[in-house]
C-alpha positions in Angstrom: 41.8 -66.4 -23.2 40.7 -63.3 -21.3 38.3 -63.6 -18.4 35.0 -62.4 -19.7 31.4 -62.4 -18.8 31.0 -66.1 -19.3 28.5 -65.5 -22.1 28.6 -67.6 -25.2 27.1 -66.3 -28.4 27.3 -67.1 -32.1 30.8 -66.4 -33.4 29.6 -64.1 -36.2 26.3 -62.4 -36.6 25.2 -60.5 -39.6 23.5 -57.2 -38.6 22.7 -55.8 -42.0 24.2 -53.4 -44.5 27.5 -55.3 -44.6 28.0 -55.0 -40.8 28.7 -58.1 -38.6 29.4 -58.6 -35.0 31.1 -61.2 -32.8 31.7 -61.5 -29.0 34.8 -63.1 -27.5 33.6 -63.1 -23.9 35.1 -59.7 -23.2 34.5 -57.3 -26.1 32.3 -57.0 -29.1 33.9 -56.8 -32.5 32.1 -54.9 -35.2 33.3 -55.4 -38.7 32.5 -54.8 -42.3 32.2 -57.9 -44.5 32.7 -57.6 -48.2 31.5 -61.1 -49.0 34.9 -62.6 -48.8 36.7 -61.2 -45.8 36.6 -58.6 -42.9 37.5 -55.1 -44.1 37.2 -52.7 -41.2 37.1 -53.7 -37.5 36.2 -51.9 -34.3 36.4 -53.4 -30.8 34.1 -52.3 -28.1 35.3 -53.2 -24.6 32.8 -53.0 -21.8 33.3 -49.3 -21.0 33.1 -48.3 -24.6 30.0 -50.4 -25.2 28.3 -48.7 -22.2 29.2 -45.3 -23.6 27.8 -46.3 -27.0 24.6 -47.6 -25.5 24.1 -44.4 -23.5 24.6 -42.5 -26.8 21.9 -44.7 -28.5 19.5 -44.1 -25.6 20.0 -40.3 -25.9 19.5 -40.5 -29.6 16.3 -42.5 -29.3 15.0 -39.9 -26.8 15.9 -37.1 -29.2 14.2 -38.8 -32.1 11.1 -39.5 -30.0 10.9 -35.8 -29.0 11.3 -34.8 -32.6 8.6 -37.1 -33.8 6.2 -35.8 -31.1 7.0 -32.4 -32.1 
């Protein structure tokens, strides 16, 4: 097993719209679930997760500015 962050989470978490997530102690796996099995998987290692979270923060700021108008 890879050395990770030492964080234990539920093995599989349903996020909505057929998207699930799991965490193996090192990376987050995002995957589609068709009701019977995983269909598409993406793995976010720490550096990629940080980049994604920065993207989400910029998006939230842009949306806030758009809403304010």
